[in-house]
N, C-alpha and C positions, 0 to 999 in steps of 0.2 A: 660574308654574305650580307647584302642589304635586306632587311626584313620587308617582305612584300605586304602591302595593304590590300584588302579586298576591293573589288569593283564597287562603284557607287550603286546603291539600291540593290545589292546582292542579298537575296533573301535566305540563302542557305548558310551552312556552316563554312567557315574559312579559317583554317588553323595553320599556324607557323611554329607552334611549340614543339619541342624535340620529341615528346611522347607520341604525338599524332603523326609526325613525320616518320618516326621509327616504326610505328605500326603498319605503315604502308611501304616500308622499304623492301619487303619481300612479297613474292607471290609463289605459285608453284614454279618449278624450274630451279636454276642454279644461282640466280643473282640476288645480291643485296645492294640496293642503291638508295641512298637517303635523298628524298625529294626536298625541294625548298619550301613547299607548302602543300596542304591538302584541302580540297574544296568538295563540298557535297551540295550541289545545286538541288533545289526542291521543285523547280518548275522549268519548263522550256525557256521561259523569259529569263530566269536566272542563268541558264546555260548560255543563252545568246549574249547576255551582258558579260559573262566571264570570257567568252571567246573574243568579243570586241576589245575588252580590256587587255587580253593576252596579245592580240594582234598589234595594238597600239604600243605596248611595252616590249614586244619581242620575247615574251615569256613562253617557254614550251608547255604544252598541255599533254598529259598522258592519261588517256581514258581507261577506266577500269570498272569491271563488274565484280565478279567474285574473286578475281585475281588467280584463276586456276590455269591460265595459259602457261605452258611450260617453256616457251621460247623467249621470254623476257619482254614481251610487248606491253605488259601491264605494270612495269616498274620503270623508273627513270628520274632524271633530274627535272627541275621545273615544278609544275603544279599537277598533282594527281587529281583527276576528276572522277570521283566516286559517284556513279549514277544510281546507286541502290536506294536512295531516298527520293527519287524523282516522283512527283505526283502530277496528275492522277496516274494510277497504275492500270493501264488498259489490259483487259483479259476478256475477250468476247469470242465465243465459238458460234459460227453460223453453220449448223448441220446441213441445211438445204444446199448451200453452195460449197460445202466442205472447205470452209475457210476459217481462219482465226486471226484476230488482231490482238497483239500483245505489246505491252511496254517493253523497253529494252532490258529492264531490271527483272522481269519475270523469269523464273527458272524453267529449264526444260521440264523438270518433273511436275511443276505446277501446271504447265500447259498440257502435259501428258494426262494428268488426272482429270483436268477439265474436259479434254477432248474424248477421253475414254467413256465418259458418261453418255456420249452420243455414239459410241461405237467407232470412234475415229482416233487417228494418231498422226504424229509427225514422225516419219520413218527414221531419219538419222537419229542415232541413239548413242551419243558419246558416253564413255564410262563415267565421266564427271557430271552426268545429267542431273543428279540429285541437287547440285548446287550451281552448275554452270548457268549463267544468265543467257537469255536468248540474244541479246545485243552482242555479247561476246561471241556466241556461236556464229552469228552472221559475220562479225568482224574477222573471224579466223576461218570462215568456211568449214566449220567443224564437220566431222564425219562420225565414225564409230564402226562397230562390228557389222552392221547391216549395209555398209556402203557397197559391198560386192553386188547387191541387187538394186539398192535405191540411190546410190551415189551420196555425195556430201550434201550440205545444207543448200547449196546454190539453186538447184532446180525446184526447191520447195519454197523459195521466197518469191512472193508475188510483188510486193512493194515495200519500200522503206521510207520512213521520214528521218531526216537528219538535219543537224545544224552544221552549216559549212564554216570554213575558216574565216569567212566574212561576217559571221554572226547572224546569218540568215537561215531560216527554216525552209526546207523544200521537200517535195515528195518525188520519188523516183518509182515508176510503176512499169511493169512489163507491158509492152505493146503500146504504151502511150508516149508520144514524142515529148521530149523535154525541151520546151521552148526556151529561147535565149532570154526571154524576159522573166523566167521563173526565178532565177538567182544569178548573181554575178559569176559564181563558179561555173555554172552551166554555160553561160555566155562565153566565158574564156575557153572552156573546153571545146565548144562548137567552133570557135574561131582558131584556136591554136593547136589543139591536139587531135580532134576528130579527123581533119583532112589528112594529117600525116599517118594516122593509123589506117585509114582507108587505102592509102597508097601502098601500105606495107603488108597487105593481106597475105601475100605469098611468103614473105619473110617470116611473119608470125607463124604460119603453118609449118615452116621449115624448122624454126628454132625452138618451139615449145616441145617439151619431152613427150615421147609416145608412151606414157605411163597411164595407168588407170586412175591415178590420183596425183595432184600436184597443187601445192598452195604457195609456191615461190613466186615473188614478184606480183605485179598487177595482172589480172586475168584478161589480158588483151585477146587471147584466143576465144574466150567465152563472149566477150563484148563484140569481137569481130564477127562472130557467128550470129549473134542475136540482135545487135544494134541497141541493146538495152543498157543504159548507164548503170542500172542497178547491179549488173554483173561486175562492174569495176569496183563498186563499193563493197560488195561481198568479198571477204578475204583481204581487205586492205588494212586491217589491223589498226584502225583508228588514225590512219595517216591522211585520209581524204575527207573525213567528216565524222561527226559524232552521231551515231544512230540513236534515235529516241523512240521509235515505234516500228513494228514490222507487221505486215500482212502475210499470212502463211497459207499454203495449200496443204490440205490434209488428205489422208486415205483411210479406207475402212480397216479396222482391226481384223487380222486374219482369224478365221474360225478355229483353225488348228495350228499348233506349233509343235514341232518335234525335231528329232535329229539323231546325232551319233557322236561318239567319242572314238577316235581311231588312234591306236598305238602303232606308229610307223616303225618298220623294221630297220630302216636306215634312211639317211638324208638324201641319197642320190636320186631317189624317186620322188622327192617333194614336188617338183614342178609338174611331173607327170600326174601325180595324184590330184593336185589342185586343178589341173586342166581337165581331168576326167570328171571331177566333181562339178566343175563349172558348167559342163554340158547339161547337168541336171537342175540348173537354176536354183541353187541354194540362196538363202537370204544372208548367211554368214558362213565364212570359213576362217576360223581362228587358229593360229599356230602357237604352240607352247614348246619351245626348245628344251633340250635336256638341261641346259643351264637354268631355265625357269623351274623345271621340275625338281632339281636338286635342292632348291631353296625350301621346298615343302617338307613337313615332317614325314619320316619314312613311311608311316602307316597310310598317308594320303598320296604317296608318290607312285604314279603309274610307271610301268616298265617301258622299254622301247627307247629309240633314239629321240623321239619327239612325239607330240600329241597334236592331232587336229580335232577341233570341235566344229561340227557342221550343223547348221540350223536350216530347217525347211519350213515353209508355210504352205498350208493347203486349205481348201474349202470343205473337205470332207475327210472322215477317218480312213476311208478306203484309199483315197488319193494319197494320204500321208503314208499309209503302209506301203503303197507302191513306190513312192519316192525313196523312202528309207531302204526298202528292199533293193531297189536299183542301185542305190549308192553302196550298199554292202557288197554287192556283186562287182561293182566297178573298181573297188579298192582292195578286193580280196588278195590279189597277188602281192601287194605291198604291205599288208597289215599283219602285225603279230596278234592283235586282238581288236575287236570292235564291240562297243557297247551301244545299244540302240535305245531310243526313247520315243514313244509314240504319242505322248501327251505333253502339254506345256509344263505340268508339274514334274514329270519325269525328266524332261530336258533341263528344267531349272536346276535340278539336282546335279546333272552333269556339268552345267554351266558354272556352278560354284567354283570349279577348278580354275576358271579363267581369272578370277579375282583373288584366289587364295594366297598368292605371293605378295600382293600389294601391302597388306598390313605388316608382313614380315620385313619387307624391304624398308618401309617407312620407319620401322622400329629398330633399325640397326643402330649400334652405338655411334657416338659422335666421331669416333676414329675411323669408321667405315661407312661413308655416306653413299647413298644412291644418287648419282648425278645423270641428268638427262642431257647428254652432250651430243651424241650421234644417234638420236632417238627417233628419227623420222624418215629414214631413207626408203625410197620406193623405186623399184626397178621393173622392167618388163618381166612378165611371169616366167618366161623361159630362162631367165637369168637369176631367178630367186635363189636357187641352190648355190650358185657360184658366189653370190653376194653374201649369203649366210656363212659359207665356209671361209670366205675372206675375213669377215668380221671376227669370227672365232679365232682364226689363226693369228691375225695381227694383234688382237688383244692378248693372246697367250704369249706372243713374242715380247710384248711390252710388260708382261707381268701384271696385267689388269684383269681382275675378274669382271665378267659381264653377265647380265641376265637378258635373254632375247625372247621376244614374243611378238605377236602382232596379227595383222590382217592378211593372211596368206592369199586369200582370194583376190586381193588387189596387188600382190607382189610387194607388200608394205610391212616393214619390220620396225619395232621399237626396241631400242637397246639401252639398258641402264648400266652405266659403268659404276663399279663399286671399288674405288680406290681406297687404299689405306692413307688417310690424310695426315697421319703422323710420320709417314715415310718420306724422307727427303727426295725431291725430284718428281713427286707424283703429278704435279701440274704439267711438267714437261712431257711426261708419259701420256697423259690425257690429251694434250695438244697434238702430240705425234699421232695418236690414234685418230683424232678428228681429221687431221690432214690426210692420212692414208685412206681412211674410209671415204672421205669426200672424193678423193681422186678415183677410187674404185667405183663409186656410185656414178660419177660422170662417165667413166670409161664404159660402163655397162649400159649407158643410155638412160640413166635414171635421174631422179631429182632428190636433193637432200631434204626437201620439205614436202612430205606426202600429205599430211593433214594438219600439222600444227603451225604452219606459217614460218616465215623467216625470223620475225621478231628481231631482237638484238643479236641472238645467237648465230644466225646464218645470214645476216644482212650483207656481210662481206663476200658471200659466195654467189650472190645473184648475178653479177657480171660474168663469172666463170660459167654459169649455166647458160646464159642467154647471149652473151657477146655485146659489144659496144653499141650496135645499131638498135637492138631492142632496149638497151639501157637508155638510149636517147629518147625513145618513145615513153618509157617509164617516167623519165624526168619531165617530159611535156605534160603527162597526166598529173603528176604531183604539182607542178607549177600552176596548172589551171585550177586545181581544187584548193591548193594551199600555197599561194604565192610567197608568203612570208616565212614558210617553213616552221610553223608553230605546232603542228599536229604530230605528236609522237616522233620527233626527229631521232634519227639513228635506227629506226625500224624500217625494214625493207630496203631503203636507200640510205647509204652512209658514206661519208668521206673518211672517217677514222674508225677502224674496226679492230677491237681487241677482245675476242669472244670469251676468253677465260680470265679477264679482269673483273673486278667487282663481284667476286663470288660470295656466297653466303657462308662458306666454310673456309678454313685455312687461316694462316697467320695474318693475312692482309685484309681479312673481312672487316668492314666498318663496324665499330663498336656501337652497340645499342644499349639503352637502359636494361640491366640484367633481367628484370621481370618481363619486359617486352620481348627480349630475345628468347627467353624460355617459353613464353606463350606462343610465339611464332613457331618454335620447334615442336611444341605440342600440337599445334594446329596442323603442321606438316605431317606429323606421325599419324594423326587421326583423320586426315583428309577433311578437316573441318573448315573448308573454304566458304561455307555459307555463313560463318560467323562475322559479325560486324567488326571491322578493324577499328573504327572510331570508338566503339564501345570498349574494345580491348585497351585502347589508349587511356580511357577514362577510369579504368579500374583503380581503386585505392590501394 
């Protein structure tokens, strides 16, 4: 490999030493890919210079915030672009307009704390919110437990500023026409891609899945409905531009939060229970399969085939009592037991169960790793039970333990596979499970990527989901925004796909300096994705 030299007048850090590269070789998810270099631009001007340099040399750029994306979009060959040192760091809340402006490197939790001082919040609440950067959330169209009521990030983004693959900064705002003179990328899009998308409106309606959530491919459905280019950038995983600033819409914090924990008698009623609860307008309906519950210590383990955690929001205590009471009556025929919570503190105590397994899974021994391979399937609600039973049965046939949980209100399940990585043939078994589950998701009319995007993990499945005609439109979008193909190549669109290559575990994993490898494993176990990777590299 030829050592890369930084762009002229680049004001941030640019590292090619093996320790820095190793520190960025992993994120959340299954991959370990050693980059060629690491860059930490400090200003938008630095970022523009870096992009122009990469375009001239044909060097791939992989944008990264906290690195908590699980589908492999924040790791790759080429140059990692760590945005966490970008200055100035915007964070302004306008309570009168219920808006906020933030830099891409600001975390969800930082915005949540600032907005709450004014009685406001950003409703999407990913479980990674303590460290997930807002730029990363926009890039992946992140969601979370409250998506059943509020949807993912997309409807809450009013505008974004981004640096295009031409090294130009531009702003995309809802309801504002993006004139061809604003940036070369926008001119190319208007000339090459927009007319083809307009002609394909009916095809887009036909081919996009009828699921409550979907983050596969580019959001032609959302763009076709709104005409706002911002909808294409949201969820594009760093492949169409590098987001530097976001303007958000906020809502008032609800006065009362409460809910219930339901122990289901059996799984056959799952879709019926979720449908019945949906009529009562919950803000969250979370599912914990028996496989999830069995991971917990016996004293903390509820009985029943599975558990549903249901959250309600209300403006008054009487209204909350009414909603919870209606929900208890609605599920009584299917429940072994129901625990209710009429205050936020009581519900927080129930909600602890939702996150109780994560530290246990993260702390598994190196011979039994938790791998997010089939972790994002979303199907129509009436097919949720069929999908769940298929995953359970096929995993059992292959001798692979799994832990299943997720957002039942959206028909969306996360599956962690727990292979014995000392067992010969485990990679083939995991690959067979991925193939079988993908086939079933598509047969049921679902999407393999409910909220975590395609990344590198699912890029080879995009054409199977949409077909060649939609893929041709995706290619036009990519060519307009990134004609040289330098932005996150191999993510969403790919010509070569080997989803279980370059894993962070197993005999073929790239070797890293031992202390870096151990530090990354500790970070994974503790979900310490807010830690600076470059600081990790500089440890003595």
